[in-house]
C-alpha positions in Angstrom: 108.7 -40.4 36.9 109.1 -43.1 39.5 105.9 -44.8 38.3 107.1 -44.6 34.7 110.3 -46.4 35.7 108.4 -49.1 37.6 106.2 -49.6 34.6 109.3 -49.9 32.3 110.9 -52.5 34.6 107.8 -54.7 34.7 107.1 -54.6 31.0 107.2 -57.9 29.3 109.1 -56.3 26.4 111.9 -55.2 28.7 112.2 -58.7 30.2 112.2 -60.3 26.8 114.9 -57.9 25.5 117.2 -58.4 28.5 116.6 -62.2 28.7 117.2 -62.8 25.0 120.4 -60.6 25.0 121.8 -62.5 28.0 121.0 -66.0 26.6 122.3 -65.1 23.1 125.6 -63.7 24.6 126.1 -66.9 26.7 125.4 -69.1 23.7 127.9 -67.2 21.5 130.6 -67.6 24.2 129.9 -71.3 24.5 130.0 -71.8 20.7 133.3 -69.9 20.5 134.9 -71.9 23.4 133.5 -75.4 22.7 133.1 -76.0 19.0 136.9 -75.6 18.2 137.6 -78.3 20.7 135.6 -80.8 18.6 137.1 -79.4 15.3 133.6 -78.4 14.2 133.4 -76.7 10.8 133.1 -72.9 10.8 129.7 -73.0 9.1 128.2 -74.5 12.3 129.2 -71.4 14.3 128.0 -69.2 11.5 124.6 -70.9 11.4 124.1 -70.6 15.1 125.1 -67.0 15.1 122.8 -66.2 12.2 119.8 -67.9 13.9 120.4 -66.0 17.1 120.5 -62.7 15.1 117.4 -63.7 13.1 115.5 -64.6 16.3 116.0 -61.3 18.0 113.3 -59.3 16.1 111.0 -62.3 16.4 111.4 -62.4 20.2 110.9 -58.6 20.5 107.8 -58.7 18.4 106.3 -61.6 20.3 107.0 -59.9 23.6 105.4 -56.7 22.4 102.4 -58.4 20.9 101.6 -60.4 24.1 102.3 -57.6 26.5 99.5 -56.3 28.8 99.8 -53.2 30.9 97.8 -52.3 34.0 95.4 -49.5 33.4 95.9 -46.4 35.6 93.0 -44.6 37.3 92.1 -41.1 36.4 94.5 -39.6 38.9 97.3 -41.6 37.3 98.3 -43.3 40.6 96.2 -46.4 41.3 96.1 -49.1 38.7 92.8 -50.8 37.9 92.5 -54.5 38.3 91.9 -55.1 34.6 95.2 -55.3 32.5 95.1 -53.7 29.1 96.9 -54.6 25.9 99.9 -52.4 25.2 98.7 -51.8 21.7 95.6 -52.2 19.5 97.4 -53.4 16.4 95.7 -56.2 14.5 97.2 -59.7 14.3 97.6 -59.5 10.5 99.6 -56.3 10.8 101.9 -57.9 13.5 102.6 -60.8 11.2 103.6 -58.5 8.3 105.7 -56.4 10.6 107.4 -59.5 12.0 108.1 -61.0 8.5 109.5 -57.7 7.2 111.8 -57.3 10.3 113.1 -60.9 9.9 113.9 -60.2 6.2 115.7 -57.0 6.9 117.7 -58.3 9.9 118.4 -61.6 8.1 119.7 -59.8 5.0 121.9 -57.6 7.1 123.3 -60.6 9.0 123.9 -62.5 5.8 125.8 -59.6 4.3 128.0 -59.2 7.3 128.6 -62.9 7.9 131.7 -63.4 5.7 133.4 -60.4 7.2 132.5 -61.4 10.8 134.2 -64.8 10.3 136.9 -63.9 7.9 138.0 -60.4 9.0 141.5 -60.8 7.6 140.3 -61.5 4.1 137.9 -58.5 4.4 140.6 -56.2 5.4 142.9 -57.4 2.6 140.1 -57.0 0.0 139.3 -53.5 1.3 142.9 -52.5 1.0 143.1 -53.9 -2.5 139.8 -52.1 -3.5 141.1 -48.8 -2.2 144.3 -49.2 -4.2 143.1 -50.6 -7.5 142.6 -47.1 -9.0 139.3 -48.1 -10.5 137.1 -48.2 -7.5 136.2 -51.8 -8.5 134.2 -53.6 -5.8 135.6 -57.2 -5.2 133.1 -59.5 -3.5 134.6 -61.9 -1.0 134.0 -65.6 -1.7 132.6 -67.7 1.1 135.3 -69.2 3.3 135.4 -71.8 6.0 138.1 -73.7 7.9 138.5 -77.2 9.1 140.8 -77.8 12.0 142.5 -81.1 12.5 145.0 -82.4 15.1 148.5 -82.0 13.9 149.9 -85.4 14.8 153.3 -84.9 13.2 155.1 -83.1 10.4 157.6 -83.9 7.7 161.2 -82.8 8.2 160.6 -79.6 6.3 157.7 -78.8 8.6 154.9 -79.7 6.2 151.8 -80.6 8.2 149.8 -82.4 5.6 149.5 -82.9 1.8 146.3 -82.5 -0.1 144.5 -82.9 -3.4 140.9 -82.0 -4.2 138.8 -83.9 -6.7 137.9 -82.2 -10.0 134.3 -81.9 -8.9 135.3 -80.3 -5.6 133.4 -82.8 -3.5 136.3 -84.9 -2.2 139.5 -84.0 -0.4 142.4 -86.4 -0.1 144.9 -85.5 2.5 147.8 -87.2 4.5 148.7 -87.1 8.1 152.0 -88.1 9.7 151.9 -90.3 12.8 155.4 -91.9 12.9 156.2 -94.4 11.9 153.3 -94.3 9.4 151.7 -92.1 6.9 147.9 -92.2 6.7 145.8 -91.0 3.8 142.2 -89.8 4.5 139.3 -89.0 2.2 136.9 -86.2 3.3 133.5 -85.9 1.6 132.3 -82.3 1.8 128.7 -83.4 1.2 128.7 -85.7 4.3 128.9 -85.3 8.0 130.7 -88.6 8.4 134.2 -88.7 9.7 137.0 -88.8 7.0 137.6 -92.3 5.6 141.0 -94.0 6.0 142.2 -94.9 2.5 145.5 -96.6 3.4 148.5 -96.5 5.7 152.1 -97.0 4.8 155.5 -96.5 6.4 156.4 -92.8 6.6 159.5 -91.5 4.8 160.3 -88.6 2.5 159.3 -90.7 -0.5 155.7 -91.6 0.4 152.5 -89.6 0.1 151.9 -86.5 -2.1 148.3 -87.5 -3.4 146.9 -86.3 -6.7 143.4 -87.0 -8.1 143.0 -88.4 -11.6 141.4 -86.2 -14.2 138.1 -88.1 -13.9 138.2 -88.0 -10.1 137.9 -91.8 -9.7 141.4 -92.5 -8.6 144.0 -91.0 -6.2 147.6 -91.3 -7.3 150.4 -91.2 -4.7 154.1 -92.0 -4.3 155.5 -94.9 -2.4 159.3 -94.7 -2.5 160.2 -95.0 -6.2 156.8 -96.5 -7.1 153.7 -94.7 -8.4 150.6 -96.1 -6.8 146.9 -95.5 -7.1 143.7 -96.3 -5.1 140.1 -96.1 -6.1 137.9 -93.3 -4.7 135.8 -96.0 -3.0 138.9 -97.5 -1.3 140.2 -101.0 -1.7 143.6 -102.4 -2.3 146.1 -99.9 -3.8 147.5 -100.8 -7.2 151.0 -100.4 -8.5 151.0 -98.2 -11.7 154.8 -97.7 -12.3 157.0 -100.1 -10.3 160.3 -98.2 -10.2 162.1 -95.0 -11.3 159.5 -92.5 -10.1 160.8 -89.4 -8.4 158.9 -87.3 -5.9 157.6 -84.6 -8.2 153.9 -85.2 -8.7 151.9 -86.8 -11.6 149.6 -85.2 -14.2 146.6 -87.2 -15.4 144.6 -86.9 -18.6 142.5 -89.9 -19.2 144.8 -92.9 -19.5 147.9 -90.8 -20.1 150.1 -89.9 -17.2 153.1 -87.5 -17.0 155.5 -88.1 -14.2 159.1 -87.4 -13.4 161.6 -90.2 -13.9 165.3 -90.1 -13.1 166.2 -87.8 -16.1 163.1 -85.7 -16.3 159.4 -85.8 -17.4 158.2 -89.0 -19.0 154.9 -90.3 -20.4 153.0 -93.5 -19.3 149.9 -94.9 -20.9 147.8 -97.0 -18.4 146.1 -99.0 -21.1 149.1 -100.0 -23.1 151.6 -99.8 -20.2 154.0 -98.0 -22.6 156.6 -95.9 -20.7 158.5 -93.4 -22.9 160.0 -89.9 -23.0 157.7 -87.1 -24.1 157.7 -86.9 -28.0 156.3 -84.1 -30.2 154.0 -84.7 -33.1 157.1 -84.4 -35.3 158.8 -87.2 -33.5 161.2 -85.0 -31.5 162.1 -86.4 -28.1 161.8 -83.8 -25.4 164.4 -83.5 -22.6 162.4 -81.9 -19.8 164.0 -81.3 -16.5 160.7 -80.4 -14.8 158.6 -81.3 -11.8 155.1 -81.0 -10.5 153.3 -81.2 -13.9 149.6 -80.3 -14.3 147.6 -80.6 -17.5 145.5 -77.6 -18.7 142.1 -79.3 -18.9 141.1 -80.3 -22.4 144.5 -79.7 -23.9 147.9 -81.4 -24.4 149.6 -78.6 -22.6 151.4 -78.8 -19.3 152.2 -76.4 -16.6 155.3 -77.5 -14.8 158.2 -76.3 -12.5 161.6 -76.2 -14.0 164.2 -78.2 -12.0 164.2 -81.5 -10.1 164.6 -82.8 -6.6 167.5 -81.0 -4.9 167.9 -78.5 -7.8 165.2 -75.8 -7.8 167.6 -72.8 -7.4 166.6 -71.3 -10.7 163.0 -72.5 -10.8 160.3 -71.1 -13.0 156.7 -72.0 -13.9 156.7 -72.8 -17.6 154.1 -73.8 -20.2 155.0 -76.8 -22.2 153.2 -77.7 -25.4 153.8 -81.5 -25.8 152.6 -81.5 -29.4 155.0 -78.9 -30.6 157.7 -78.9 -28.0 157.3 -75.1 -27.5 158.1 -73.9 -23.9 157.1 -70.5 -22.5 158.1 -69.0 -19.2 155.1 -67.9 -17.3 156.5 -67.0 -13.9 160.2 -66.5 -13.4 161.4 -67.6 -9.9 158.1 -69.3 -9.3 157.3 -72.9 -8.5 154.3 -75.3 -8.3 152.0 -73.6 -10.8 148.6 -74.8 -11.8 146.0 -73.4 -14.3 142.5 -72.8 -12.8 139.3 -71.9 -14.5 139.3 -68.2 -13.8 141.9 -67.8 -16.5 144.9 -67.7 -14.1 148.1 -69.6 -13.3 148.3 -69.9 -9.6 151.8 -70.4 -8.3 154.2 -69.9 -5.4 157.0 -67.3 -5.3 159.0 -66.2 -2.3 156.7 -66.4 0.7 153.3 -66.0 -1.1 150.9 -67.5 -3.6 150.5 -65.5 -6.7 148.1 -65.4 -9.7 149.1 -64.7 -13.3 146.3 -63.9 -15.8 146.7 -65.7 -19.1 144.6 -65.9 -22.3 142.6 -69.2 -22.0 142.8 -69.7 -25.8 146.3 -68.6 -26.7 147.8 -69.1 -23.2 149.7 -65.8 -23.6 150.3 -63.7 -20.5 147.3 -61.3 -20.2 148.0 -59.0 -17.3 150.2 -58.4 -14.3 150.8 -61.1 -11.7 150.0 -60.3 -8.1 150.3 -62.0 -4.7 147.0 -63.2 -3.4 147.6 -65.4 -0.3 150.3 -65.1 2.3 149.7 -67.9 4.8 150.0 -71.0 2.6 152.5 -73.8 3.4 155.3 -73.6 0.9 158.5 -75.7 0.7 160.9 -74.1 -1.9 163.4 -76.9 -1.3 161.0 -79.3 -3.0 159.2 -76.6 -5.1 156.0 -77.7 -3.2 153.0 -75.5 -2.4 150.2 -77.0 -0.4 147.2 -75.9 -2.3 144.8 -77.2 -4.9 141.7 -76.2 -6.8 138.7 -77.9 -8.3 137.2 -77.1 -11.7 134.3 -75.2 -10.3 136.4 -72.8 -8.2 136.7 -74.5 -4.8 140.2 -73.7 -3.5 141.9 -75.4 -0.6 145.1 -74.9 1.2 146.8 -75.3 4.6 148.0 -72.4 6.7 151.4 -72.0 8.1 154.0 -70.5 5.8 157.3 -72.5 6.1 159.2 -69.8 4.1 158.6 -67.2 6.7 160.0 -69.4 9.5 156.7 -70.9 10.7 158.5 -74.3 11.1 158.2 -74.6 14.9 161.1 -74.6 17.3 163.0 -77.5 18.8 165.5 -77.8 21.6 168.1 -80.4 22.1 167.8 -82.2 25.4 170.3 -84.5 27.1 169.1 -87.1 29.6 171.6 -88.7 31.9 171.5 -92.2 33.4 169.4 -90.9 36.3 166.8 -89.6 33.9 167.7 -86.0 34.7 167.1 -83.6 31.7 169.4 -80.8 30.7 168.6 -78.5 27.8 171.6 -77.6 25.7 172.4 -73.9 25.8 171.6 -73.3 22.2 169.3 -70.9 20.4 165.9 -72.2 19.3 165.8 -73.8 15.9 164.5 -76.7 13.9 167.1 -79.4 15.0 167.0 -83.0 13.8 169.1 -86.1 14.1 171.6 -85.2 16.9 174.8 -87.2 16.8 177.3 -87.1 19.7 181.0 -87.2 18.7 182.6 -90.5 20.0 185.8 -88.6 21.1 184.9 -84.9 21.7 182.1 -83.1 23.6 180.4 -82.0 20.4 177.0 -82.8 18.9 176.3 -82.7 15.1 172.7 -82.0 14.1 170.7 -81.3 11.0 169.2 -77.8 11.0 166.4 -76.7 8.7 166.6 -73.1 7.6 163.5 -70.9 7.3 163.1 -72.0 3.6 163.1 -75.6 4.7 166.6 -76.4 3.3 168.7 -78.5 5.7 172.4 -78.3 6.5 174.8 -79.8 9.1 175.8 -77.7 12.1 178.0 -78.6 15.1 177.4 -77.6 18.7 180.4 -77.4 21.0 179.2 -78.3 24.5 182.2 -76.8 26.3 182.3 -73.5 24.5 178.6 -73.4 24.0 179.0 -72.4 20.3 177.1 -73.5 17.2 179.0 -73.7 14.0 177.9 -74.5 10.4 179.7 -77.3 8.6 177.8 -77.6 5.3 176.5 -74.8 3.0 174.7 -76.5 0.2 171.1 -76.5 1.6 170.6 -80.2 0.9 172.6 -81.9 3.6 171.2 -84.0 6.4 171.5 -87.1 8.6 175.2 -86.8 9.4 177.1 -89.6 11.3 180.6 -89.4 12.7 183.5 -91.3 11.2 185.0 -94.0 13.4 187.7 -91.7 14.7 185.4 -88.7 15.2 187.2 -86.4 12.8 184.8 -86.4 9.8 181.1 -86.0 9.2 179.5 -88.4 6.6 176.0 -87.4 5.5 173.3 -87.5 2.8 173.5 -84.7 0.3 171.4 -83.8 -2.8 169.0 -86.6 -1.9 170.8 -89.2 -4.0 174.4 -88.7 -2.9 176.7 -89.3 0.1 179.2 -86.6 1.1 181.9 -86.1 3.7 183.4 -83.0 5.4 185.8 -82.4 8.2 184.3 -82.1 11.7 186.5 -79.1 12.6 185.6 -77.2 9.4 189.2 -77.2 8.0 188.3 -78.8 4.7 185.5 -78.4 2.1 182.8 -81.0 1.5 183.3 -83.7 -1.2 181.0 -86.3 -2.7 181.9 -89.9 -1.9 179.4 -91.5 -4.3 176.3 -90.3 -6.1 173.1 -91.2 -7.9 171.7 -93.8 -5.5 168.1 -94.1 -4.2 168.1 -91.8 -1.1 171.1 -93.4 0.6 171.5 -92.7 4.3 174.8 -93.5 6.2 174.3 -95.3 9.5 177.7 -96.5 10.7 181.4 -96.2 9.8 183.7 -99.0 10.8 187.4 -99.0 11.9 188.5 -100.4 8.5 186.7 -97.7 6.5 183.6 -99.7 5.6 180.4 -97.6 5.5 177.0 -99.1 6.3 174.1 -97.3 4.5 170.4 -97.7 4.1 169.3 -97.5 0.4 166.8 -98.8 -2.1 163.1 -99.7 -2.4 162.4 -101.6 -0.3 165.1 -100.2 2.0 168.0 -102.6 2.7 171.4 -102.4 4.5 174.4 -102.2 2.3 178.2 -101.9 2.9 180.8 -100.1 0.8 184.5 -99.8 1.6 185.4 -96.2 1.2 189.2 -96.9 1.2 189.0 -99.3 -1.8 186.4 -97.4 -3.7 187.4 -96.3 -7.2 186.3 -92.9 -8.3 184.6 -94.2 -11.4 182.5 -96.9 -9.8 180.8 -97.7 -6.5 180.0 -101.2 -5.4 177.4 -101.7 -2.8 177.1 -105.1 -1.1 173.7 -106.0 0.3 173.8 -107.8 3.7 170.4 -109.4 2.9 169.1 -108.8 6.4 165.4 -109.3 5.7 163.3 -111.4 3.2 162.6 -110.1 -0.3 160.0 -107.4 -0.4 160.5 -106.3 3.2 162.7 -103.6 4.7 165.8 -103.5 6.9 167.5 -100.3 8.1 169.0 -98.4 11.0 172.0 -100.8 11.1 174.6 -100.3 14.0 177.6 -102.3 15.0 178.8 -103.2 18.4 182.1 -101.6 19.6 184.1 -104.8 18.7 182.3 -104.8 15.3 181.3 -108.5 15.7 177.5 -107.9 16.0 175.0 -105.9 14.0 171.6 -104.7 15.2 169.0 -103.3 12.9 165.2 -102.9 12.5 163.1 -104.8 10.0 159.4 -104.9 9.1 159.4 -108.6 8.0 156.7 -109.5 10.6 154.5 -106.6 9.4 155.8 -104.3 12.1 159.3 -102.8 12.6 161.1 -104.9 15.3 164.7 -104.9 16.5 167.0 -107.8 15.5 170.7 -108.8 16.1 173.0 -110.9 13.9 176.7 -111.8 13.9 178.9 -109.6 11.7 180.2 -109.7 9.1 178.8 -113.2 8.4 175.2 -112.4 9.1 174.0 -115.9 8.2 175.3 -117.5 11.5 172.5 -116.4 13.7 169.5 -114.1 14.2 167.7 -112.9 17.3 164.6 -110.7 17.7 165.0 -108.7 20.9 162.0 -106.3 20.8 158.4 -107.4 21.5 156.2 -104.3 21.0 157.9 -102.8 17.9 161.0 -100.6 17.7 163.3 -98.5 15.6 166.8 -97.0 15.7 168.7 -99.4 17.9 172.0 -98.4 19.5 174.6 -100.5 21.3 175.7 -99.7 24.9 178.7 -101.9 25.2 179.7 -100.4 28.6 176.5 -101.7 30.2 176.0 -104.6 27.8 172.6 -103.4 26.4 170.9 -102.6 23.2 168.7 -99.5 23.3 165.8 -98.6 21.0 162.8 -96.4 20.8 159.1 -96.5 19.9 156.8 -93.6 19.5 155.8 -93.9 23.2 158.7 -95.4 25.1 162.5 -96.0 25.3 163.5 -99.7 25.9 166.7 -101.7 26.4 167.6 -105.3 26.5 170.7 -106.6 28.3 172.8 -109.3 26.7 175.5 -111.8 27.4 178.1 -113.2 25.0 179.4 -116.8 25.3 181.2 -119.3 23.0 180.3 -122.8 21.9 182.9 -125.5 22.2 183.9 -124.9 18.6 184.6 -121.2 19.3 181.5 -119.8 17.7 180.3 -116.8 19.6 176.7 -116.8 20.9 174.7 -113.9 22.1 171.7 -114.1 24.4 169.3 -111.4 25.5 167.1 -110.8 28.5 163.5 -109.6 28.2 163.1 -105.9 27.2 163.0 -103.4 30.0 161.3 -100.1 30.0 163.7 -97.1 30.5 161.5 -94.0 30.2 158.6 -92.5 28.3 159.5 -91.0 24.9 158.3 -87.5 25.4 160.5 -86.2 22.7 160.4 -85.7 18.9 159.8 -89.0 17.1 159.7 -89.7 13.4 159.9 -93.0 11.4 162.2 -91.5 8.8 165.0 -89.7 10.7 166.7 -91.2 13.8 165.3 -88.9 16.5 168.0 -89.5 19.2 171.5 -90.6 20.0 173.2 -92.3 23.0 176.7 -92.1 24.3 177.7 -95.3 26.1 180.8 -93.6 27.6 178.7 -90.9 29.4 175.4 -92.8 29.7 173.6 -89.8 28.1 170.7 -89.6 25.6 170.3 -86.8 23.2 166.8 -86.0 22.0 165.1 -83.1 20.2 161.8 -81.8 21.6 159.2 -79.5 20.2 159.1 -76.4 22.4 155.5 -75.8 21.5 154.4 -79.4 22.0 152.1 -78.7 24.9 150.0 -76.0 23.0 147.1 -78.1 21.6 145.5 -75.3 19.5 148.9 -74.2 18.1 149.4 -77.8 16.8 146.1 -77.9 14.8 146.2 -78.2 11.1 144.2 -75.3 9.6 142.6 -76.4 6.3 141.1 -73.4 4.5 138.4 -73.7 1.9 137.3 -70.9 -0.4 134.2 -71.6 -2.5 133.4 -70.0 -5.8 136.8 -68.3 -5.9 136.9 -67.5 -9.6 135.0 -64.2 -9.5 136.9 -62.9 -6.6 140.2 -63.9 -8.2 139.2 -62.1 -11.4 138.7 -59.0 -9.4 141.9 -59.3 -7.4 144.1 -60.0 -10.4 142.2 -58.7 -13.5 143.1 -59.6 -17.1 143.8 -57.0 -19.7 141.1 -58.6 -21.9 137.8 -59.6 -20.3 136.1 -62.9 -21.3 
């Protein structure tokens, strides 16, 4: 027995088996730990694992074929000096055995591969198969995942926006690195890094890419302008120069369908004719819809009922432009799109659903069912972050905003000694903190689990959080000059006001402007707002405003075609500071007020946004993505009595380790207490948690037909 054990330990086959197993195990651990760090596609890990499995029978056969054993003497104890082969099998037989083993093991590994790397999908499909009552087998489509660094999000938590080309080869997607939005183009057939298509200032009205029907252009929004850029890159072109709302664009050849101020409109690129949608009988259609998609090869739209700020009773409808006929396909659904499997894919509640329809009559042809549960959805904008190519490649980003996967922020106060104190407040998605000038309270915008914002008030003495607005479309509140009222943006195009103590209901001050944001309220009732495209600073006197009309007066703080925003007045209301991109980058400026023509000073050197006066310490404070700066000032008078302000060089205050965005003021400062108020991402340090997970499903049509079958097979 002992001799048998010794022979086993010294056999070449044993050494090959143990050595290969150890090396394969180590390689798998390295692959699992290292490849995600470099955002390597999933197929690389799949290929390495497949080769390791395929190589196992080869290694065993090679070890067995080359093994030689010592020959024992007749008494079985003393080995002879001449080693003997462990077998007498011919070389040809070994080759056939090796090839057959590789085929069997390779097929087994290939069959298991989708389930090894997509276990959740396999479990879901198994559950569906066991419950479909027919015993139907549903094959899982190949899946892989791209992981990208999450450099920033929109206010509703959206990590990126995407569109796939009709051929499925190219993916256009956006990333948010305040103060800019960058659009990239990824080629699935290339190992090169994604190509930067363009970069533009980030705000709620930029981005949202959509490929043209021929795949040669990428359309996108830039404020109220519809833009496009060639697939090869180059200079972006203006398609429609004004009046475009953030609600997507449908493309069919030279015809575009977009949402204007009143609803869906038609635009012909060749003739440049912009008109309402008109039926073949000449009837003008009034269509309060958003996110339109053409059904390929037809003049039929799939669109979401409702417009920005008004998707409460949304539905996914089919609109026949030729006849004006409208059919409801999915009540309470939004962001629907027809795909080639014969389904309308749309969002409802916290999932993505599929509804079978007849591809010829477009009648409902079966029961709708949920199919994906981890797609980013934003019901407040009726936006679902998925897309599909004509050949069945389906892409989406993970992280359901509806189920509360928005991330958590905390509000942090930083005193003059740079000491941090976290406000005793429950975790939530807090934005735009604003300290009351008279009371120890902080107003903040809070995003609910469905992405809808409202204004809340935190009492720092009683440590209580109270809600002040209830419409689900309120954000960016500022305090009135006396600290008794909150003035804020509502319904995207309006300005509203409500009492700070909750004793009165909200009312609309003025409405139907282009994303107006209040920035400062003066002692005489004048309100400073940012509005327009490009954004400019305007004033309106709330005390003298007639109910039937609203007159905005532009301060003309920057040259035509450039932007000026973030306006704040000094405590004596004789000076105004603001940011402007007139040099190609946002910088901080100061002018006299109200006559802004009597002087102008640039006080920042390395960019800046969101300036605030500290009249107690005679400073102006501002922030960049990386740092917080200040510049001290002195005020003097000329012999004629004209006031003159002078500034020292900017000084570094501290690093900006807090939430920063180029669209929403990320902080506030109280000159009376010398305290900053920031918001900070609680999970900011978790690198892997901040990755954007881009999921790709190839050849999805067959799987989808099995998951959500039609009543009639085609």
